[in-house]
C-alpha positions in Angstrom: 29.2 -10.4 62.8 26.3 -9.7 60.7 26.8 -7.3 57.8 24.8 -4.1 57.8 22.6 -3.8 54.7 21.4 -0.4 53.6 18.2 -0.4 51.6 17.8 2.2 48.9 14.9 4.5 49.5 11.9 3.8 47.2 11.8 5.9 44.1 9.0 8.3 44.1 6.2 7.4 41.7 5.6 9.8 38.8 1.9 9.2 39.2 0.3 11.7 41.6 -2.0 10.3 44.3 -5.6 11.5 44.1 -6.9 13.4 45.9 -3.7 15.3 46.8 -2.9 16.3 50.3 -3.5 20.1 50.6 -0.6 20.5 52.9 1.9 18.6 50.8 0.6 20.4 47.7 1.7 23.7 49.2 5.1 22.3 50.1 5.7 20.7 46.7 4.7 23.9 44.8 7.9 25.6 46.0 10.2 22.8 44.7 11.9 23.5 41.4 11.5 20.3 39.3 14.4 19.5 37.0 13.6 19.4 33.4 11.1 22.2 33.4 11.4 25.0 31.0 13.0 28.3 32.0 9.7 30.1 32.0 8.2 27.7 34.5 11.4 28.0 36.6 10.9 31.7 36.7 7.3 31.3 37.8 8.4 29.0 40.7 11.2 31.3 41.7 8.8 34.3 41.8 6.4 32.3 43.9 9.1 31.4 46.5 10.4 34.9 46.7 6.9 36.5 47.0 6.0 34.0 49.8 8.9 35.5 51.8 7.8 39.1 51.1 4.1 39.0 51.5 2.4 38.1 54.8 -0.2 35.4 54.6 -3.5 35.2 56.4 -5.3 32.1 57.6 -7.6 32.2 54.5 -10.2 34.2 52.7 -13.5 34.8 54.4 -16.7 34.3 52.4 -16.9 38.1 51.8 -13.3 38.2 50.5 -13.9 35.2 48.3 -17.0 36.8 46.8 -15.0 39.9 46.2 -12.3 38.0 44.3 -14.9 36.2 42.2 -16.6 39.5 41.4 -13.4 41.2 40.6 -12.3 38.4 38.4 -15.5 38.3 36.4 -16.1 42.0 36.0 -12.9 43.3 34.3 -12.4 44.9 31.0 -15.8 43.7 29.9 -17.2 46.8 31.6 -16.0 48.8 28.6 -17.6 46.3 26.1 -21.0 45.3 27.6 -22.7 48.5 26.4 -22.1 47.2 22.8 -23.9 43.9 23.3 -27.5 45.1 23.2 -26.9 46.5 19.7 -26.0 43.0 18.5 -28.8 41.0 20.1 -31.5 43.7 20.6 -32.1 45.4 23.9 -35.1 43.2 24.8 -33.4 39.9 23.9 -30.3 41.0 25.8 -32.2 40.9 29.1 -33.4 37.3 28.4 -29.8 36.2 27.4 -28.4 37.8 30.5 -30.8 36.0 32.8 -30.1 32.6 31.2 -26.3 33.1 31.3 -26.4 34.3 34.9 -28.4 31.3 36.1 -26.0 29.0 34.3 -23.0 30.7 35.8 -24.3 30.4 39.4 -24.7 26.6 39.0 -21.4 26.3 37.3 -19.4 28.3 39.8 -21.0 26.5 42.8 -20.2 23.1 41.3 -16.6 24.1 40.6 -16.0 25.3 44.2 -17.8 22.3 45.7 -15.9 19.8 43.6 -12.6 21.5 44.2 -13.1 21.3 48.0 -14.1 17.7 47.8 -11.1 16.7 45.7 -8.6 19.0 47.4 -7.9 20.6 44.1 -6.3 24.0 44.3 -5.8 24.6 40.6 -7.8 23.9 37.5 -5.1 21.4 36.4 -5.7 19.3 39.6 -9.4 19.6 39.1 -9.0 18.0 35.7 -6.8 15.1 36.8 -9.7 12.6 37.1 -10.3 13.2 33.4 -8.6 11.1 30.7 -5.0 12.2 30.2 -5.4 13.7 26.8 -8.6 15.6 27.8 -6.9 17.0 30.9 -3.9 18.2 28.9 -6.0 19.9 26.2 -8.2 21.6 28.8 -5.3 23.0 30.8 -3.4 24.1 27.7 -6.5 25.9 26.4 -6.9 27.7 29.7 -3.3 28.7 29.8 -3.5 30.2 26.3 -6.8 31.9 27.2 -5.4 33.5 30.4 -2.1 34.6 28.7 -4.2 36.1 25.9 -6.4 38.0 28.4 -3.2 39.3 30.2 -1.8 40.5 26.9 -5.1 42.3 26.2 -4.9 44.0 29.6 -1.3 45.1 29.1 -2.1 46.5 25.7 -5.1 48.4 27.1 -2.9 50.1 29.7 -0.1 50.8 27.2 -2.6 52.4 24.7 -4.1 54.5 27.5 -0.6 55.7 28.6 0.3 56.5 25.0 -2.9 58.4 24.3 -3.5 60.2 27.6 -0.2 60.4 29.6 2.3 60.9 26.8 0.7 64.1 25.4 0.8 65.6 28.9 4.4 64.7 29.4 5.3 66.2 26.0 3.6 69.4 26.8 5.7 69.7 30.0 9.0 68.9 28.1 9.4 65.4 29.6 9.0 63.2 26.5 11.8 60.7 27.1 9.4 57.9 28.2 7.2 58.3 25.1 10.0 58.6 22.5 10.0 54.9 22.1 7.3 52.3 22.4 9.9 49.9 23.9 10.4 52.3 26.9 6.6 52.5 27.4 6.3 48.8 27.1 9.1 48.2 29.6 7.2 50.5 32.1 4.0 48.5 31.6 5.9 45.2 32.1 7.5 46.4 35.3 4.3 47.6 36.9 2.4 44.5 35.9 5.2 42.3 37.3 5.0 44.3 40.6 1.3 44.1 41.1 1.2 40.4 40.1 3.9 39.3 42.5 1.7 37.8 45.3 1.5 34.0 45.1 -1.9 33.5 46.8 -5.3 35.2 46.9 -5.3 35.1 50.7 -2.0 37.0 51.2 -2.1 40.5 52.8 -0.9 42.2 49.6 -3.3 40.3 47.4 -6.2 41.2 49.6 -5.2 44.9 49.5 -4.9 44.8 45.7 -8.3 43.2 45.4 -9.8 45.9 47.6 -8.3 48.6 45.5 -9.6 46.7 42.4 -13.1 46.7 43.9 -12.9 50.4 44.7 -11.7 51.5 41.2 -14.2 49.1 39.6 -17.1 50.8 41.3 -15.8 54.3 40.4 -15.8 53.2 36.8 -19.3 51.5 37.0 -20.9 54.5 38.7 -19.3 57.0 36.3 -20.3 54.8 33.3 -24.0 54.7 34.4 -23.9 58.5 35.2 -22.4 59.3 31.8 -25.1 57.3 30.0 -28.0 58.8 32.0 -26.6 62.3 31.6 -26.2 61.8 27.8 -29.8 60.5 27.4 -31.2 63.5 29.4 -29.0 66.3 28.1 -28.3 65.4 24.5 -31.2 65.9 22.1 -30.3 63.6 19.2 -32.0 60.9 17.2 -31.1 57.4 18.2 -32.0 54.1 16.6 -32.6 51.0 18.7 -33.1 47.4 17.9 -35.4 45.2 20.1 -34.6 41.8 18.7 -31.7 40.7 16.5 -31.7 36.8 16.4 -28.5 36.7 14.3 -26.6 38.0 17.4 -28.0 35.8 20.1 -25.3 33.2 20.1 -22.5 35.8 19.7 -23.7 37.8 22.7 -24.3 34.7 24.8 -20.7 33.5 24.2 -19.3 37.0 25.0 -21.2 37.1 28.2 -20.4 33.6 29.2 -16.7 34.3 28.8 -17.0 36.7 31.7 -19.7 34.9 33.7 -18.1 31.5 33.5 -15.0 32.7 35.4 -13.8 29.1 35.6 -10.1 29.3 36.1 -10.2 31.2 39.4 -12.7 28.9 41.2 -10.3 26.2 42.3 -7.9 28.8 43.6 -10.7 30.4 45.6 -11.6 27.0 47.0 -7.9 26.4 48.0 -7.4 29.9 49.6 -10.7 30.3 51.4 -10.7 29.5 55.1 -11.3 25.7 55.6 -14.2 26.3 58.0 -15.9 28.5 55.4 -15.6 26.3 52.3 -19.2 25.0 52.3 -20.7 28.4 52.8 -18.4 29.9 50.2 -19.5 27.2 47.7 -23.2 28.2 48.2 -23.0 32.0 48.8 -20.1 33.2 46.7 -21.5 32.3 43.3 -25.0 33.6 44.1 -23.8 37.0 45.5 -21.0 37.6 42.9 -23.1 36.6 39.9 -26.2 38.5 41.1 -24.1 41.6 41.6 -22.5 41.2 38.2 -25.9 40.9 36.6 -27.1 44.2 38.2 -23.9 45.9 37.1 -24.1 44.7 33.5 -27.8 45.6 33.2 -27.1 49.2 34.4 -23.9 49.7 32.4 -25.3 48.1 29.2 -28.6 49.8 29.1 -27.3 53.2 30.1 -24.7 53.1 27.3 -27.0 51.7 24.6 -29.9 54.1 25.3 -27.4 57.0 25.3 -25.6 56.1 22.0 -28.1 53.9 20.2 -26.9 51.9 17.2 -24.0 54.4 17.0 -22.3 52.5 19.8 -19.0 50.6 19.0 -17.2 47.8 20.8 -15.1 50.5 22.6 -18.0 52.2 24.4 -15.9 54.6 26.3 -14.0 55.5 23.2 -17.3 56.3 21.5 -18.2 58.6 24.5 -14.8 60.3 24.1 -15.4 60.8 20.4 -19.0 62.0 20.5 -19.5 63.5 23.9 -16.1 64.2 25.5 -15.8 65.5 29.0 -14.4 65.0 32.5 -16.5 61.8 33.0 -15.0 60.3 29.9 -11.5 61.0 31.2 -12.5 59.3 34.5 -13.8 56.3 32.6 -10.6 55.8 30.5 -8.3 56.4 33.4 -10.4 54.1 35.7 -10.3 51.4 33.1 -6.5 51.5 32.9 -6.3 51.2 36.7 -9.0 48.5 36.7 -7.1 46.3 34.2 -3.9 47.0 36.1 -5.3 45.8 39.4 -7.1 42.9 37.8 -3.9 41.3 36.4 -3.1 39.3 39.6 -6.4 37.5 39.1 -4.9 36.1 35.9 -1.3 35.6 37.0 -2.0 33.9 40.3 -3.9 30.9 38.7 -1.1 30.8 36.1 1.5 30.5 38.8 -0.4 27.8 40.5 -0.8 25.8 37.3 2.8 26.0 36.3 
């Protein structure tokens, strides 16, 4: 009688096949790999739990993908862009904006197209064809950059609550929340954790958050332009302007490109967009999103600069509040707090995917 021999299953290779199968990538993303750090394990646990809570759709449409790209690019920079013309000169600013926008369209289109061709759903997977050291350095740099942006967003919301909400609570005798910065910080942490829970851009909750982000963003944009135009017309004051300031060209170009480049979210958009719409999204999404961003930045920047002149500071809305306070300034500051709050998932979702 022949003996029964049982072969051991082959050990899985530690090298990842390329390009990865999109279906298996989604399945493997929910597996908790032994040896990971506790922070990565928490990210994975949150992704698994949120997948059970939030309904998912078949994928993003081209319009929804464009909305995500626009929301990701136009965030807290709305409150800063009015300062840029004072650094480069208002005439030079237009030239720099056009050059940066043209570069951003080509860059975003290339990233989405390449992500679709390689089946990459994260920036880490997009970097896998690179040399190992280059891939690790690039991904680590983006992780640090995104966590830094998220910290800036959280600080902005906390400062707004401390400056605007806490005085109102103290007047009404409810000062418990504002008696300690740790209590206020805990509140900010909880609300950011709640809004950043969805694991995908195409989930029902994520789409709702993006729609709210888009609505609040346009309230801030329209109010900012209206405040600038109203200040120019109604306030009779001497203002100094600079047309060309060559010393600030590179600085302004880098600041604008940090917003226009919008690199980290592009592979995620390519992964979450409906498969039948990927090619259209690669062509239309960057053109529409960047063009809309260009128009918004022109309107916000020039309305603020011509209203304040060289008296403008990096915190444009804070300058308004100091020199020309009013109800529109309150709307701007409150809207910016909501805007940064609703923009946080656009930073957290790529971080979840990478880790």
